[in-house]
Every structure is written in C-alpha cells, then in structure tokens.
BALO-484737 format. One record per residue: residue in one letter; residue number from 1; x, y, z of N, C-alpha, C in turn. Coordinates in steps of 0.05 Angstrom, whole numbers, m for minus. Last residue first. Layout:
# BALO-484737
{"A"; NUM; {X; Y; Z}; {X; Y; Z}; {X; Y; Z}}
...
//
This chain:
# BALO-484737
{"D"; 125; {112; m204; 1673}; {119; m229; 1686}; {123; m251; 1666}}
{"Q"; 124; {136; m139; 1660}; {122; m163; 1649}; {131; m187; 1664}}
{"W"; 123; {130; m69; 1673}; {143; m95; 1675}; {125; m116; 1664}}
{"S"; 122; {146; 2; 1668}; {128; m21; 1666}; {144; m46; 1670}}
{"N"; 121; {182; 42; 1682}; {154; 50; 1675}; {136; 27; 1669}}
{"L"; 120; {237; 66; 1715}; {221; 42; 1711}; {192; 51; 1706}}
{"E"; 119; {282; 109; 1682}; {260; 107; 1702}; {243; 83; 1695}}
{"G"; 118; {318; 119; 1641}; {328; 112; 1667}; {308; 109; 1689}}
{"D"; 117; {286; 128; 1595}; {304; 149; 1605}; {313; 144; 1634}}
{"E"; 116; {247; 77; 1616}; {248; 99; 1596}; {264; 122; 1608}}
{"F"; 115; {249; 7; 1624}; {257; 34; 1633}; {255; 53; 1610}}
{"Y"; 114; {219; m52; 1644}; {222; m33; 1622}; {227; m5; 1633}}
{"L"; 113; {234; m119; 1661}; {230; m92; 1670}; {236; m73; 1647}}
{"Y"; 112; {213; m185; 1662}; {222; m163; 1646}; {215; m137; 1658}}
{"Q"; 111; {231; m249; 1682}; {217; m225; 1691}; {229; m202; 1674}}
{"S"; 110; {222; m315; 1654}; {237; m291; 1659}; {219; m269; 1668}}
{"S"; 109; {227; m386; 1661}; {212; m362; 1655}; {230; m338; 1663}}
{"Y"; 108; {250; m432; 1680}; {245; m430; 1651}; {227; m407; 1644}}
{"D"; 107; {261; m418; 1733}; {241; m439; 1727}; {231; m437; 1698}}
{"G"; 106; {295; m375; 1737}; {305; m402; 1744}; {285; m424; 1739}}
{"R"; 105; {285; m324; 1722}; {273; m333; 1747}; {282; m361; 1755}}
{"D"; 104; {327; m275; 1696}; {320; m304; 1694}; {309; m313; 1721}}
{"Y"; 103; {309; m212; 1677}; {318; m228; 1700}; {308; m257; 1696}}
{"V"; 102; {324; m161; 1634}; {314; m188; 1635}; {326; m202; 1659}}
{"W"; 101; {304; m96; 1617}; {321; m113; 1634}; {308; m140; 1638}}
{"Q"; 100; {302; m54; 1565}; {288; m77; 1575}; {309; m93; 1591}}
{"E"; 99; {301; 16; 1555}; {316; m8; 1562}; {297; m29; 1572}}
{"H"; 98; {304; 73; 1515}; {287; 52; 1526}; {304; 28; 1532}}
{"V"; 97; {316; 141; 1510}; {329; 114; 1514}; {309; 96; 1527}}
{"G"; 96; {283; 184; 1462}; {298; 178; 1487}; {310; 151; 1487}}
{"W"; 95; {263; 197; 1414}; {245; 198; 1436}; {259; 194; 1463}}
{"S"; 94; {301; 184; 1377}; {296; 213; 1381}; {278; 217; 1405}}
{"G"; 93; {331; 127; 1410}; {319; 141; 1388}; {314; 170; 1395}}
{"V"; 92; {356; 65; 1429}; {360; 94; 1431}; {348; 107; 1406}}
{"T"; 91; {346; 9; 1467}; {338; 22; 1443}; {342; 52; 1447}}
{"R"; 90; {373; m51; 1495}; {372; m22; 1495}; {364; m11; 1468}}
{"N"; 89; {369; m103; 1540}; {364; m95; 1512}; {358; m66; 1511}}
{"I"; 88; {407; m140; 1583}; {395; m113; 1579}; {393; m109; 1549}}
{"D"; 87; {406; m197; 1626}; {409; m185; 1599}; {396; m157; 1599}}
{"D"; 86; {403; m206; 1679}; {417; m226; 1663}; {422; m215; 1635}}
{"P"; 85; {416; m148; 1721}; {399; m165; 1705}; {416; m185; 1689}}
{"K"; 84; {441; m142; 1787}; {447; m139; 1759}; {428; m158; 1743}}
{"G"; 83; {391; m130; 1839}; {418; m137; 1828}; {419; m134; 1798}}
{"W"; 82; {345; m113; 1862}; {345; m139; 1849}; {372; m148; 1839}}
{"S"; 81; {359; m65; 1892}; {337; m83; 1900}; {340; m111; 1888}}
{"Y"; 80; {402; m40; 1866}; {403; m46; 1895}; {383; m67; 1903}}
{"L"; 79; {378; m37; 1815}; {403; m52; 1819}; {407; m59; 1848}}
{"V"; 78; {337; m2; 1825}; {330; m29; 1818}; {355; m47; 1821}}
{"Q"; 77; {367; 44; 1834}; {350; 34; 1856}; {343; 5; 1850}}
{"K"; 76; {389; 52; 1783}; {406; 46; 1806}; {391; 34; 1829}}
{"T"; 75; {344; 63; 1752}; {359; 39; 1746}; {377; 32; 1770}}
{"S"; 74; {292; 87; 1797}; {313; 91; 1778}; {327; 64; 1773}}
{"M"; 73; {220; 78; 1799}; {247; 73; 1810}; {268; 78; 1788}}
{"G"; 72; {172; 83; 1774}; {186; 107; 1780}; {214; 103; 1792}}
{"M"; 71; {138; 28; 1803}; {140; 48; 1782}; {154; 73; 1791}}
{"F"; 70; {181; m14; 1844}; {156; 0; 1838}; {160; 20; 1816}}
{"V"; 69; {206; m75; 1872}; {208; m52; 1855}; {181; m40; 1851}}
{"E"; 68; {236; m110; 1929}; {213; m102; 1912}; {221; m79; 1894}}
{"G"; 67; {268; m127; 1970}; {271; m139; 1944}; {248; m133; 1925}}
{"E"; 66; {266; m102; 2019}; {248; m125; 2015}; {250; m138; 1988}}
{"I"; 65; {302; m60; 2010}; {308; m81; 2030}; {291; m105; 2026}}
{"I"; 64; {272; m31; 1971}; {298; m43; 1964}; {305; m65; 1984}}
{"A"; 63; {227; m15; 2002}; {224; m32; 1978}; {250; m45; 1970}}
{"D"; 62; {252; 17; 2042}; {237; m7; 2049}; {234; m26; 2025}}
{"I"; 61; {273; 58; 2008}; {291; 41; 2024}; {277; 15; 2032}}
{"T"; 60; {225; 80; 1989}; {245; 68; 1971}; {264; 50; 1985}}
{"R"; 59; {203; 99; 2037}; {188; 80; 2020}; {207; 65; 2001}}
{"P"; 58; {242; 136; 2057}; {236; 111; 2071}; {221; 91; 2054}}
{"D"; 57; {285; 161; 2003}; {263; 164; 2022}; {257; 137; 2034}}
{"Y"; 56; {357; 165; 1995}; {331; 154; 1988}; {310; 158; 2011}}
{"G"; 55; {410; 182; 1996}; {389; 201; 2002}; {361; 191; 1995}}
{"E"; 54; {457; 153; 1991}; {440; 156; 1967}; {418; 176; 1971}}
{"E"; 53; {480; 156; 2042}; {496; 159; 2018}; {480; 165; 1993}}
{"E"; 52; {437; 153; 2081}; {458; 173; 2083}; {474; 178; 2057}}
{"K"; 51; {401; 112; 2061}; {392; 138; 2071}; {414; 159; 2069}}
{"L"; 50; {434; 70; 2047}; {415; 80; 2028}; {404; 107; 2035}}
{"F"; 49; {463; 62; 2096}; {477; 69; 2071}; {457; 82; 2051}}
{"T"; 48; {422; 47; 2131}; {438; 71; 2136}; {451; 81; 2111}}
{"R"; 47; {404; m1; 2106}; {385; 22; 2110}; {401; 48; 2114}}
{"K"; 46; {451; m31; 2109}; {440; m24; 2083}; {421; 0; 2085}}
{"E"; 45; {456; m37; 2164}; {477; m22; 2150}; {467; m14; 2122}}
{"E"; 44; {410; m68; 2174}; {413; m42; 2186}; {434; m25; 2172}}
{"E"; 43; {424; m114; 2145}; {400; m99; 2138}; {402; m70; 2149}}
{"S"; 42; {495; m115; 2132}; {471; m124; 2147}; {448; m106; 2138}}
{"L"; 41; {530; m123; 2069}; {521; m107; 2092}; {498; m120; 2106}}
{"D"; 40; {541; m149; 2022}; {553; m160; 2047}; {545; m144; 2072}}
{"R"; 39; {521; m120; 1980}; {508; m145; 1987}; {518; m157; 2013}}
{"Y"; 38; {558; m77; 1976}; {531; m73; 1986}; {518; m99; 1996}}
{"M"; 37; {625; m88; 1996}; {604; m92; 1977}; {577; m89; 1990}}
{"S"; 36; {659; m81; 2039}; {666; m66; 2014}; {644; m68; 1993}}
{"A"; 35; {639; m65; 2106}; {642; m84; 2084}; {648; m68; 2059}}
{"G"; 34; {635; m23; 2141}; {643; m49; 2152}; {645; m71; 2130}}
{"Y"; 33; {626; 28; 2126}; {602; 12; 2131}; {609; m17; 2139}}
{"R"; 32; {673; 52; 2114}; {662; 58; 2140}; {637; 42; 2146}}
{"E"; 31; {685; 42; 2060}; {695; 24; 2081}; {682; 28; 2108}}
{"P"; 30; {629; 52; 2015}; {652; 62; 2030}; {660; 43; 2053}}
{"V"; 29; {614; m1; 1968}; {606; 18; 1987}; {631; 28; 2002}}
{"E"; 28; {598; m28; 1903}; {618; m22; 1924}; {607; 0; 1942}}
{"I"; 27; {553; m77; 1883}; {558; m48; 1884}; {577; m43; 1908}}
{"G"; 26; {536; m128; 1863}; {563; m123; 1873}; {571; m94; 1874}}
{"S"; 25; {467; m138; 1883}; {489; m133; 1864}; {515; m128; 1878}}
{"Y"; 24; {426; m189; 1909}; {440; m164; 1911}; {463; m162; 1892}}
{"R"; 23; {370; m215; 1902}; {396; m221; 1889}; {411; m195; 1888}}
{"M"; 22; {312; m243; 1927}; {332; m223; 1931}; {358; m233; 1918}}
{"Y"; 21; {255; m255; 1886}; {275; m265; 1904}; {298; m245; 1905}}
{"K"; 20; {209; m201; 1882}; {225; m221; 1870}; {244; m231; 1890}}
{"K"; 19; {147; m166; 1873}; {169; m175; 1891}; {183; m199; 1877}}
{"I"; 18; {118; m104; 1852}; {123; m133; 1849}; {147; m141; 1866}}
{"G"; 17; {65; m55; 1855}; {92; m65; 1860}; {94; m95; 1856}}
{"C"; 16; {16; m39; 1835}; {29; m22; 1855}; {58; m31; 1861}}
{"S"; 15; {m11; m33; 1768}; {0; m49; 1790}; {16; m31; 1809}}
{"C"; 14; {m23; 1; 1728}; {m43; m2; 1748}; {m32; m19; 1772}}
{"C"; 13; {16; m2; 1690}; {18; 21; 1709}; {m3; 18; 1731}}
{"F"; 12; {3; m44; 1656}; {21; m49; 1678}; {24; m26; 1698}}
{"F"; 11; {m34; m18; 1621}; {m41; m43; 1635}; {m23; m47; 1659}}
{"L"; 10; {m4; 25; 1600}; {m28; 30; 1616}; {m36; 5; 1632}}
{"V"; 9; {36; m4; 1571}; {43; 13; 1594}; {19; 18; 1612}}
{"F"; 8; {4; m30; 1533}; {21; m46; 1550}; {28; m29; 1575}}
{"V"; 7; {m19; 13; 1506}; {m36; m6; 1520}; {m20; m22; 1540}}
{"L"; 6; {29; 35; 1485}; {12; 51; 1503}; {m6; 32; 1519}}
{"L"; 5; {47; m6; 1452}; {63; 2; 1475}; {47; 18; 1495}}
{"V"; 4; {5; m6; 1414}; {11; m30; 1430}; {27; m23; 1455}}
{"K"; 3; {11; 45; 1393}; {m14; 38; 1407}; {m10; 13; 1425}}
{"K"; 2; {61; 43; 1370}; {57; 61; 1392}; {32; 54; 1408}}
{"M"; 1; {51; 4; 1329}; {70; m2; 1350}; {66; 16; 1375}}
//
C-alpha cells in the first residue's frame, strides 16, 4: 500500500497546477468588504480580502481568483478557490490525517484532491 501511495504521489507531484470551474464557498467575510459572503465580493474585493485578512502571497491569490489549486495549498485556500467539496473521506492514523476531497464535475466524473495534515499533496482527474 505504501509503495502504491508513493508512486501515486510522485506521479502527481510533477504537475504544476490544475484548473476547475469556479465554485466559491459560503465563507463569511467582515462587513467592511461590502458583502457578507466571500463569493459575493468583486474580484478586486477578493484580492484585498485575501491579502489583508488572510495574508496570502500574490501567487496564491492569483491561483484562488483563477479557480486553480497547486501543491502545498492549505485546505482553507482550496475552499476559497474551489468551494466546498461534494464529499470528504478522512483517515486518521499514527502517521497523521489524510483527507480525500471529492468534487463532482457534472459529467459523470469527479476530481479528487488529497491532503496530508491539511496540505494538498496530490490530485486525480
């Protein structure tokens, strides 16, 4: 099992990023941004919020705004970028916490994101 997982992770770590249709989550934001939910902010307001409130670097902000994810993103950053997954499968063990996030693509297929201790480390189309 460990060999299969290692091969899987090595295969997908070579990719630089993937893009998906935009589906913003219902994350609440402070009133001073002109809306109560992240998804209702303009692009400029989202950029300001992500920089000032979350402290994200420009690369991460650009990826979130474009609806992209990349290796090393946190679960919260992926929530901003893709929204809430359709399903989360979680495994907890002595090695840490592993999560599989499932996004339904709407064409009878799914996109899978794999997190280890809250950090995106691989995905599967």
